[in-house]
C-alpha positions in Angstrom: 62.1 -141.9 -41.6 60.9 -138.5 -43.0 60.0 -135.6 -40.5 57.1 -133.5 -41.7 56.8 -130.0 -40.7 53.2 -128.9 -41.4 50.1 -126.9 -40.7 47.3 -128.8 -41.0 45.0 -127.6 -44.1 47.8 -125.7 -45.5 50.3 -126.4 -48.4 51.7 -129.1 -46.6 48.9 -131.2 -47.5 50.2 -132.1 -50.9 53.4 -133.3 -49.1 51.6 -135.3 -46.3 49.2 -136.7 -49.2 52.1 -137.8 -51.1 53.6 -139.5 -48.2 50.5 -141.4 -47.8 50.0 -142.2 -50.9 53.3 -144.0 -51.2 53.2 -145.6 -47.8 56.0 -143.8 -46.8 56.7 -143.8 -43.2 56.8 -140.5 -41.6 56.2 -138.3 -38.4 54.9 -135.1 -38.0 56.0 -131.7 -36.2 52.8 -129.6 -36.2 53.7 -126.2 -36.6 51.7 -123.2 -34.7 51.0 -120.9 -37.6 50.8 -117.9 -35.4 54.2 -118.9 -33.1 56.4 -119.9 -36.2 59.2 -117.7 -34.7 59.2 -119.6 -31.4 59.8 -123.0 -32.9 63.7 -123.4 -33.0 63.5 -126.9 -34.5 61.4 -125.7 -37.6 63.9 -122.6 -37.9 66.6 -125.2 -38.6 64.7 -127.3 -41.2 63.6 -124.2 -43.0 64.8 -120.7 -42.4 62.0 -119.3 -44.1 59.4 -120.9 -41.3 56.9 -122.0 -43.9 55.6 -125.5 -44.5 55.9 -127.9 -46.2 59.2 -128.7 -45.3 60.8 -132.1 -44.5 63.9 -133.6 -42.5 65.2 -136.8 -43.9 68.5 -137.7 -41.7 70.8 -134.9 -42.5 68.8 -133.7 -45.5 66.1 -130.8 -45.2 64.2 -130.1 -48.3 61.5 -127.1 -48.5 59.3 -125.5 -51.0 56.4 -127.5 -52.3 57.3 -128.7 -55.4 60.9 -129.4 -54.3 59.7 -131.6 -51.5 57.3 -133.8 -53.8 59.9 -134.2 -56.6 62.4 -135.1 -53.7 59.8 -138.0 -52.6 59.4 -139.4 -56.2 63.2 -139.8 -56.5 63.7 -140.9 -52.9 61.5 -143.5 -52.8 60.7 -145.0 -56.2 58.9 -148.0 -55.2 56.3 -145.5 -54.2 54.9 -144.9 -57.6 54.6 -141.1 -57.1 55.9 -140.5 -60.3 58.4 -141.4 -63.1 62.1 -141.4 -62.3 65.0 -139.7 -64.2 65.1 -141.0 -67.7 62.2 -143.0 -67.5 58.9 -141.7 -70.0 57.0 -139.3 -68.7 59.5 -137.7 -66.5 59.9 -134.4 -68.6 55.9 -134.1 -68.2 56.0 -134.7 -64.5 58.9 -131.8 -64.0 56.7 -129.2 -66.3 53.5 -130.1 -64.3 55.2 -129.7 -60.9 56.8 -126.5 -61.9 53.9 -125.0 -63.2 52.0 -125.5 -60.3 54.8 -124.3 -58.2 55.3 -121.2 -59.9 52.3 -120.3 -61.4 49.2 -122.3 -59.8 50.3 -122.3 -56.1 49.2 -118.4 -55.9 46.1 -118.2 -58.3 43.9 -117.5 -55.8 45.5 -114.9 -54.1 44.3 -112.1 -55.6 40.9 -113.0 -55.5 40.4 -114.3 -51.9 43.4 -111.8 -50.3 43.9 -108.6 -52.7 45.4 -106.8 -49.6 48.2 -109.3 -49.3 49.5 -107.7 -52.8 49.4 -104.1 -51.4 50.6 -102.0 -49.0 47.8 -99.1 -49.6 44.1 -99.6 -48.6 42.5 -99.0 -52.0 43.7 -100.8 -55.4 42.0 -104.0 -54.3 39.3 -103.9 -57.4 42.2 -103.5 -59.9 44.4 -106.4 -58.1 41.2 -108.4 -58.4 40.2 -108.2 -61.6 43.9 -108.8 -63.1 43.5 -111.7 -60.9 40.1 -113.2 -62.1 41.7 -112.9 -65.7 44.9 -114.8 -65.3 42.3 -117.2 -62.9 40.4 -117.8 -66.0 43.4 -118.4 -68.3 44.6 -121.0 -65.8 41.5 -122.7 -65.9 41.3 -123.1 -69.4 44.8 -124.1 -69.8 43.9 -127.1 -67.7 41.0 -127.8 -69.3 43.0 -128.0 -72.4 45.4 -130.4 -70.9 42.8 -132.5 -68.8 40.4 -133.3 -71.2 40.4 -137.1 -72.1 43.0 -137.5 -69.7 42.8 -139.7 -66.5 45.9 -137.8 -64.4 48.3 -135.1 -65.4 50.5 -137.3 -67.2 48.0 -139.3 -68.4 48.0 -142.9 -67.5 50.2 -142.8 -64.9 49.3 -141.3 -61.3 52.0 -139.0 -59.8 52.5 -136.3 -57.3 51.3 -133.7 -60.0 47.9 -135.0 -59.6 47.9 -134.5 -55.7 49.5 -131.0 -56.0 46.7 -129.9 -58.7 44.0 -131.6 -56.7 44.9 -129.6 -53.3 45.1 -126.2 -55.2 41.9 -126.8 -56.9 40.5 -127.4 -53.6 41.6 -123.9 -52.3 38.5 -122.4 -54.4 36.5 -123.6 -51.5 38.0 -120.7 -49.6 36.5 -118.2 -51.6 37.3 -118.2 -55.5 34.8 -119.1 -58.3 35.2 -123.0 -59.6 38.5 -123.2 -61.4 38.3 -124.6 -64.7 35.2 -126.9 -65.7 34.2 -130.4 -66.3 37.8 -132.1 -67.0 39.4 -130.5 -63.8 36.2 -131.1 -61.9 36.6 -134.7 -62.9 40.0 -134.8 -62.1 39.2 -133.3 -58.7 36.7 -136.0 -57.9 39.2 -138.9 -59.3 41.8 -137.7 -56.9 39.5 -137.1 -54.1 38.2 -140.9 -54.1 41.5 -142.4 -53.8 41.9 -143.9 -50.6 45.3 -142.4 -49.3 43.6 -138.8 -50.6 40.7 -139.3 -48.5 42.8 -140.5 -45.3 44.9 -137.4 -45.7 41.7 -134.8 -45.5 40.4 -136.9 -42.3 44.5 -136.3 -41.0 43.8 -132.6 -42.4 40.6 -132.1 -40.8 39.4 -131.2 -44.2 36.0 -132.5 -45.5 35.6 -133.7 -49.4 35.1 -129.9 -50.6 38.1 -128.9 -48.3 36.7 -127.2 -45.8 37.8 -127.0 -42.4 36.0 -129.1 -40.2 37.2 -126.9 -37.0 38.7 -123.8 -38.5 39.6 -123.0 -35.1 42.0 -125.7 -34.9 45.1 -126.7 -35.9 47.1 -129.9 -35.4 43.9 -130.3 -33.0 45.2 -127.4 -30.9 43.5 -123.8 -30.9 45.5 -120.9 -32.5 
């Protein structure tokens, strides 16, 4: 059984949604976001003390993109994406790496500029540069998704789940990412039963806002 180390409403959403989508049996280890250093079991799975991370028997995997690609190959019958050698595999790798390397932090300069400097000033410049990158990413995503149902075309994959999560994070204070094509993609992914179920498990509404921001895993933070 896969053991998922997670914080509800965080990056671990994408992995939990993939597990739900693929009907993969898993258990949950809820990590307290403010007491990670006290969680010895979590440290053994991911010495960086960040979620998501999984343990699969003797195998541990962390970093969102890596975990998603691992699940694609580990559970080929789950339909989470093309396998090595299958059509669309290269597109899957491109999408997941792009999402992990480029898009995953796209909201930070707009929502949390203070995280990107050690000084008390310069936030305006960070935000301005971040907005330019944000708009460029939105235009790129529009070009890729126009007249497409999913990231890979007609095949749903973990790339769609990952993109759905990153688009959803705009609800925490960013302007809308992309345009009508990306918005339609967000609605399609969000309407899938497994994704809706994951939102419920993660205490999130359909706009990705927390129902109870004072809780993680049902416990006060």
